[in-house]
N, C-alpha and C positions, 0 to 999 in steps of 0.2 A: 359154735357152742361156747358158752361161758362157764368156766370152771369156778365153782364155789369152794374154796379151800376149807378143809376141816380146821377147827380151832385148836390151837395148842396153847398151853400155859405160857403166857408172854414172859414170865420170870425165867423159865427154863429154855425158851425158844432161842435165846441168844447163844446157847451152848450147843445147838445142833450144827454139826460140821459135815455130816455125811448124809447122803440120800440114797436109799436102795429102792429100785422100782422094778416091778414085774408087770408087763403088759401082756394080757392073754386074749387071744382072739376067741370070741364066743359066736354062737349062731347069729345073733342079732347085733353084733358090734364088738366092742372090746371092754375089758375090765382092767382098770389101772389100780394096782395095789402099791402103796408107798410106805416107807418107814424112814423117819428122820431120827438120827441118833448121833452120838459122839463117842468115838472110841475111848476118849479120856474119861467120860462119865456115862457108862453104859446104862445106868439107872434112869437117865433122862432120855426117854424114847417116846415117840409119837408115831402112830400109824393110821392109815385110812384106806378106803377103797371107793372108787367112783367109776361109773360107766362112761364110755366114750363112743361116739358114733363111728369114728374112723381112727386109723393110726396117726394121722396128722393131728386130730383133736387130742388124742392121748399125749402126743409129743408136746403140744401146747400146755397141757396140764402140768407136765413135768417141768417145763420151762418156767411157768408161773410160780410153781412151788419153790423151785431152786432160787428164783429171783427174790421171792418174798422172804426167804430165810438166809439169803446170801451164801448159798452153797456153791463152792467152786466146781467147775466142770470135772476136774480131776478127782473130786470126791463123790461123784455120782456113778452108781452102778446100775445098769439097765439090762434086764433080761426080757426078751420078746419071744413069746410062744405063739406061733401061728399055725393054723391048720393048712392054709393055702397062702403062701407068701405074696401072691399077686392080688388076693382079695383084700378089701378094706383100705386100699390106697387109691387116691384119686390120680388118674392119669391124664 
């Protein structure tokens, strides 16, 4: 699955230093909700939501977004909400 990132204002995108992610298991896959922000400039916030076929695909979306905006791993917060922790992963 190829992730098509949402567009953010490029003038303010360099100010994003934090990434908050919620991955929620749905009946037919996963929903990835993201918020890019900076604690220094809270008025500069971007957010979006994308579907994912699997937990691995959701993880790749998060990685792509963090790479695109140069977000450090220490500045990423991820919440994963799953109905069945064994479902949705490829074994």
